[in-house]
C-alpha positions in Angstrom: 0.5 0.2 -0.3 1.2 3.3 -1.1 -0.2 6.4 1.4 0.4 10.1 1.0 0.7 11.3 4.7 0.2 15.1 5.1 2.8 16.3 7.3 2.4 19.3 9.9 5.8 19.2 10.9 8.7 16.3 11.6 8.3 15.9 15.5 4.3 14.5 14.8 5.7 12.8 11.7 8.3 10.9 13.9 6.4 7.9 15.5 3.4 7.2 12.7 6.6 7.5 9.6 8.3 4.6 12.1 5.2 2.6 12.7 3.6 2.6 8.8 7.1 1.8 7.7 7.2 -1.4 9.9 4.2 -2.5 8.8 5.1 -2.5 4.9 3.6 0.3 4.0 5.1 2.6 1.3 5.2 6.3 2.4 5.6 9.8 0.8 4.9 13.0 2.4 3.3 16.1 1.4 4.2 19.3 3.2 1.0 21.5 2.8 0.6 24.5 5.4 0.0 27.4 4.5 -1.6 28.3 7.7 2.5 28.6 9.6 3.6 31.9 11.0 5.5 33.8 10.7 7.6 32.9 7.4 10.7 31.8 9.4 8.7 29.3 11.5 7.3 28.0 8.1 10.9 27.5 7.0 12.5 25.7 9.9 9.7 23.1 9.7 9.9 22.8 6.2 13.8 22.2 6.7 13.3 19.7 9.3 10.7 17.5 7.6 13.6 17.5 5.1 15.6 16.5 7.5 13.5 13.8 8.6 12.9 12.4 4.7 16.9 12.0 4.6 16.9 10.4 7.9 13.7 7.7 7.5 14.4 7.8 3.5 10.9 8.5 2.2 10.2 11.5 -0.6 7.8 14.4 0.5 6.4 16.5 -2.1 7.0 20.3 -1.5 3.4 22.6 -1.6 4.7 25.5 -0.2 1.7 28.2 -0.4 2.6 30.3 2.7 -0.7 31.9 2.8 -0.1 35.6 5.6 -2.6 38.0 4.7 -5.3 35.4 4.6 -4.1 33.9 7.9 -3.8 37.3 9.6 -7.3 38.0 9.2 -9.3 35.5 11.0 -10.4 36.0 14.2 -12.1 32.8 14.9 -12.8 30.3 18.0 -10.6 27.4 18.7 -13.3 24.9 16.7 -13.8 27.5 13.9 -10.6 27.9 13.0 -8.9 24.1 13.8 -11.7 23.3 11.3 -10.6 25.1 9.0 -7.2 24.5 8.8 -8.1 20.7 9.1 -9.9 21.2 6.0 -8.0 23.0 4.1 -4.5 20.8 4.8 -6.7 17.7 4.6 -8.7 18.9 1.5 -5.5 19.2 -0.7 -3.7 16.4 0.7 -6.9 14.2 -0.7 -6.4 15.9 -4.5 -3.0 15.6 -4.4 -3.2 11.8 -3.2 -6.4 11.3 -5.9 -4.3 13.0 -9.0 -0.8 10.6 -8.4 -2.4 7.7 -7.8 -2.1 7.1 -3.9 -3.8 3.9 -1.9 -4.8 6.0 0.9 -4.0 9.3 2.8 -3.2 10.3 6.6 -2.3 13.0 8.2 0.7 13.4 11.4 -2.1 15.4 12.4 -3.0 12.4 14.7 -0.4 11.7 16.4 -0.3 15.1 18.4 -2.3 14.8 21.9 -2.6 18.8 21.3 -4.6 18.5 17.9 -8.5 18.2 18.0 -8.4 14.3 16.9 -12.1 13.6 16.5 -12.3 16.7 14.6 -9.4 15.5 12.2 -10.6 12.0 11.7 -13.9 13.1 10.4 -13.1 15.4 8.1 -10.4 12.5 6.7 -13.6 10.5 6.6 -15.3 13.2 5.0 -13.0 13.9 2.2 -12.5 9.5 1.4 -15.7 9.9 0.6 -15.8 12.4 -1.6 -12.5 11.5 -3.4 -13.4 8.0 -3.4 -9.6 7.4 -1.8 -9.5 5.7 1.6 -8.2 7.3 4.8 -5.9 6.0 6.2 -6.7 6.4 10.0 -4.8 5.1 13.1 -4.8 6.9 16.3 -0.7 7.9 16.8 -1.0 9.5 19.7 -0.2 7.1 21.7 3.8 7.2 20.3 4.0 10.9 20.7 6.2 10.9 23.9 8.2 8.4 22.1 8.1 10.4 18.8 9.0 13.8 20.4 11.9 11.9 22.3 13.1 10.5 19.0 13.1 13.6 17.4 15.0 15.7 19.9 17.8 12.6 20.1 18.0 13.3 16.1 18.3 16.9 16.9 15.0 18.1 15.0 13.3 21.8 16.0 10.3 20.7 17.9 8.1 23.7 17.9 5.9 25.5 20.4 2.9 25.9 19.5 0.7 24.6 16.6 1.5 27.2 14.1 -1.4 29.6 12.7 -0.7 33.0 14.0 -3.6 32.8 16.2 -1.7 29.8 18.3 1.0 32.0 17.9 -0.2 35.0 19.4 -1.5 32.6 22.3 1.5 31.3 23.3 3.6 34.7 23.4 0.9 35.7 25.8 1.3 32.6 27.6 4.9 33.1 28.2 4.2 36.9 28.8 2.0 35.6 31.6 5.2 33.5 33.1 7.6 36.1 33.3 
């Protein structure tokens, strides 16, 4: 089976990549994350996905459509902004997977306990029906800590916020409160 895995970042990808490779699944990554801010963070995450792909020996497709203007305007609740973000990235992943003959699609977002897991799974299942392409679902959260530990051992950058401009603002506010 050949699976296209949307990669939100390298640390969240470590465990899913290893699990699927152990199962004999052929993996290719897709880095499509126009929500990540600022551009320096976007580039750092992209570089570390490249680093992981080199280490684990798999190919990654890069769709690097950075959209700062669009995301600067979002003032939505967590549920609304996350749903919009997941839908945008998974839709593009399913489109790409269908266009390029993959057997299934998945996402490293399924690895993070900080993401809205059920929402991601529901969106994946909806797009699976729409694109007639299976959504490879596995609860990768069980190996999240292990994957992060390994990412650090591999000297892979581990970010401190989700990626969107609103999560960045929230992180900055948290840091201010800690001072």
